[in-house]
N, C-alpha and C positions, 0 to 999 in steps of 0.2 A: 569886059574890062579887066585888066590885070592890075592887081594891087602892087604897089611899089613897096618892096621890102627894104627896110633900112639896112645898111651895111653893118657888119659885126662891130666894127670900131665905133660907129655912131651909136649903136645900142649900148655898148659899154659906157660910152661917154654920157649917155642919157641916164643910165642906171646910177653911175657914180655921181653924177651931178645932182640927181634928185635924192639919193639916199646916203649921201656922204655924212658920216657921223664923226664928230670929233670927240675924243676921249680926253677928259680933263686929266692933267698929270697926277693930281692927288688920287684919282681912281686907279691909275696905273700902280702907284705906290701901294695903295690899299690891296690891290690884287697880289702884288709881289709879297706883301706882308702876310696875307692869308696863306699863300703857298708856303712860305717859310714856317708859319705856325703849324700848318698841316704836316710838314716834314718833321717838325718838333714833336708833334703828337705821335707820329709813327715811330719815332726814335724812343719816345717814352714807353710805348706799348712793347717795343722790342726789348728794352731794358728790363721791363717788368717780367717779361717772359724768361729772360736769362736769369733773373733773380729767383724766379720760381724753380727753374731747372736746377740751379745751384743748391737751393734749399732741399730739394728732393734728393739730390746726389749726396749732400751732407748727411741727411737722415739715413739714407741707405748705408753709407759708410759707417755711421755710428751704430746702426743695428748690427752690421757685420762685426764691428769691434766688440760690441756687447756680447754677441753670440760666442765669439772666440774667447772672451774673458770668462764667460759662464762655463764653457767647456773646460778651460784651464782650471777654474776654481773647483769644478766637479772632480777633475782628476786629482787635484791636491787633496780634496776631502777624502777621496778613496784611499790615497796613500796614507793620510793621517789615521783613517779607520784601521787600515792594515797594520800600521805601527802600534796602534792602541791594542789591537788584538794580540800582537806579539808580546807587548809589555804585560798584558794580563796573563798570558800563558807563562811567561817567565816568572811572574810573581806567585802564581798558583803552584809552580813546580817546586 
């Protein structure tokens, strides 16, 4: 005896008919809202990352400025010391 296999369309009709699920519109809206919130959180994380990068860059730039200022101040101090020695020589002569 050969079993009769149902046609493909009749199987689909049976599955769809038995397992048909209706989604309440409020659940659809909740899903969309959750997706939007997730995108918002992702944007927040990205913005925080940018802020951290900017802070690091500012600190690096400030360190470079401070180093350049320190070098310039040291040079000025050396020039002042040199002038002071010359004045001392002139006064002792």
